[in-house]
SEMI-719347 format. One record per residue (C-alpha): residue number from 1; x, y, z; residue in one letter. Coordinates in nm, 2 decimals. Example, Ala and Ser with C-alpha at 12.3 -4.5 7.8 and 13.67 -1.06 7.14 Angstrom:
# SEMI-719347
<pt resi="1" xx="1.23" yy="-0.45" zz="0.78" resn="a"/>
<pt resi="2" xx="1.37" yy="-0.11" zz="0.71" resn="s"/>
# end
This chain:
# SEMI-719347
<pt resi="1" xx="-0.20" yy="-0.06" zz="0.26" resn="m"/>
<pt resi="2" xx="0.08" yy="-0.24" zz="0.12" resn="d"/>
<pt resi="3" xx="0.39" yy="-0.01" zz="0.24" resn="q"/>
<pt resi="4" xx="0.18" yy="-0.03" zz="0.58" resn="l"/>
<pt resi="5" xx="0.20" yy="-0.43" zz="0.61" resn="h"/>
<pt resi="6" xx="0.58" yy="-0.39" zz="0.50" resn="s"/>
<pt resi="7" xx="0.65" yy="-0.15" zz="0.73" resn="a"/>
<pt resi="8" xx="0.47" yy="-0.33" zz="1.00" resn="l"/>
<pt resi="9" xx="0.67" yy="-0.69" zz="0.86" resn="g"/>
<pt resi="10" xx="0.98" yy="-0.49" zz="0.95" resn="a"/>
<pt resi="11" xx="0.91" yy="-0.32" zz="1.23" resn="a"/>
<pt resi="12" xx="0.80" yy="-0.71" zz="1.41" resn="a"/>
<pt resi="13" xx="1.13" yy="-0.86" zz="1.27" resn="l"/>
<pt resi="14" xx="1.35" yy="-0.56" zz="1.45" resn="l"/>
<pt resi="15" xx="1.15" yy="-0.69" zz="1.76" resn="a"/>
<pt resi="16" xx="1.17" yy="-1.08" zz="1.69" resn="m"/>
<pt resi="17" xx="1.53" yy="-1.02" zz="1.68" resn="a"/>
<pt resi="18" xx="1.59" yy="-0.82" zz="1.95" resn="w"/>
<pt resi="19" xx="1.38" yy="-1.03" zz="2.18" resn="a"/>
<pt resi="20" xx="1.62" yy="-1.37" zz="2.09" resn="a"/>
<pt resi="21" xx="1.95" yy="-1.11" zz="2.16" resn="s"/>
<pt resi="22" xx="2.08" yy="-1.20" zz="2.44" resn="e"/>
<pt resi="23" xx="2.20" yy="-0.89" zz="2.61" resn="r"/>
<pt resi="24" xx="1.93" yy="-0.67" zz="2.49" resn="r"/>
<pt resi="25" xx="2.09" yy="-0.31" zz="2.73" resn="q"/>
<pt resi="26" xx="2.39" yy="-0.37" zz="2.48" resn="a"/>
<pt resi="27" xx="2.19" yy="-0.36" zz="2.19" resn="s"/>
<pt resi="28" xx="2.35" yy="-0.05" zz="1.92" resn="v"/>
<pt resi="29" xx="2.07" yy="0.06" zz="1.78" resn="w"/>
<pt resi="30" xx="2.23" yy="0.34" zz="1.51" resn="r"/>
<pt resi="31" xx="2.35" yy="0.09" zz="1.29" resn="p"/>
<pt resi="32" xx="2.06" yy="-0.08" zz="1.27" resn="v"/>
<pt resi="33" xx="1.80" yy="0.22" zz="1.17" resn="w"/>
<pt resi="34" xx="2.15" yy="0.29" zz="0.93" resn="a"/>
<pt resi="35" xx="2.04" yy="0.01" zz="0.74" resn="g"/>
<pt resi="36" xx="1.70" yy="0.02" zz="0.74" resn="m"/>
<pt resi="37" xx="1.70" yy="0.41" zz="0.63" resn="l"/>
<pt resi="38" xx="1.97" yy="0.28" zz="0.36" resn="l"/>
<pt resi="39" xx="1.77" yy="0.01" zz="0.28" resn="a"/>
<pt resi="40" xx="1.45" yy="0.21" zz="0.19" resn="g"/>
<pt resi="41" xx="1.61" yy="0.46" zz="0.01" resn="c"/>
<pt resi="42" xx="1.75" yy="0.16" zz="-0.19" resn="l"/>
<pt resi="43" xx="1.37" yy="0.03" zz="-0.24" resn="a"/>
<pt resi="44" xx="1.33" yy="0.36" zz="-0.31" resn="a"/>
<pt resi="45" xx="1.53" yy="0.42" zz="-0.58" resn="a"/>
<pt resi="46" xx="1.48" yy="0.10" zz="-0.77" resn="l"/>
<pt resi="47" xx="1.11" yy="0.15" zz="-0.82" resn="r"/>
<pt resi="48" xx="1.10" yy="0.57" zz="-0.92" resn="w"/>
<pt resi="49" xx="1.40" yy="0.52" zz="-1.14" resn="l"/>
<pt resi="50" xx="1.34" yy="0.53" zz="-1.50" resn="p"/>
<pt resi="51" xx="1.37" yy="0.21" zz="-1.66" resn="g"/>
<pt resi="52" xx="1.41" yy="-0.03" zz="-1.36" resn="s"/>
<pt resi="53" xx="1.05" yy="-0.17" zz="-1.41" resn="a"/>
<pt resi="54" xx="1.18" yy="-0.26" zz="-1.78" resn="a"/>
<pt resi="55" xx="1.53" yy="-0.42" zz="-1.55" resn="g"/>
<pt resi="56" xx="1.24" yy="-0.66" zz="-1.33" resn="f"/>
<pt resi="57" xx="1.06" yy="-0.75" zz="-1.59" resn="a"/>
<pt resi="58" xx="1.41" yy="-0.91" zz="-1.76" resn="q"/>
<pt resi="59" xx="1.51" yy="-1.01" zz="-1.45" resn="a"/>
<pt resi="60" xx="1.18" yy="-1.20" zz="-1.41" resn="n"/>
<pt resi="61" xx="1.17" yy="-1.36" zz="-1.77" resn="a"/>
<pt resi="62" xx="1.53" yy="-1.48" zz="-1.70" resn="a"/>
<pt resi="63" xx="1.41" yy="-1.64" zz="-1.41" resn="l"/>
<pt resi="64" xx="1.13" yy="-1.78" zz="-1.55" resn="d"/>
<pt resi="65" xx="1.31" yy="-1.94" zz="-1.80" resn="a"/>
<pt resi="66" xx="1.50" yy="-2.15" zz="-1.56" resn="l"/>
<pt resi="67" xx="1.21" yy="-2.33" zz="-1.43" resn="q"/>
# end
């Protein structure tokens, strides 16, 4: 369910950006989809790489220490 919620949020952000643009017909979608694909691949790699959970835990601890 969380993945669906994230996907709908990304789609909503794209729709709002498109709706707010002045020249909707001039929108070039290829770089937009390439960026979304790259972001998804990076998120998947960080999610399933060994040791990424430990790295995120360390970053979380460092940020908690700043508060």
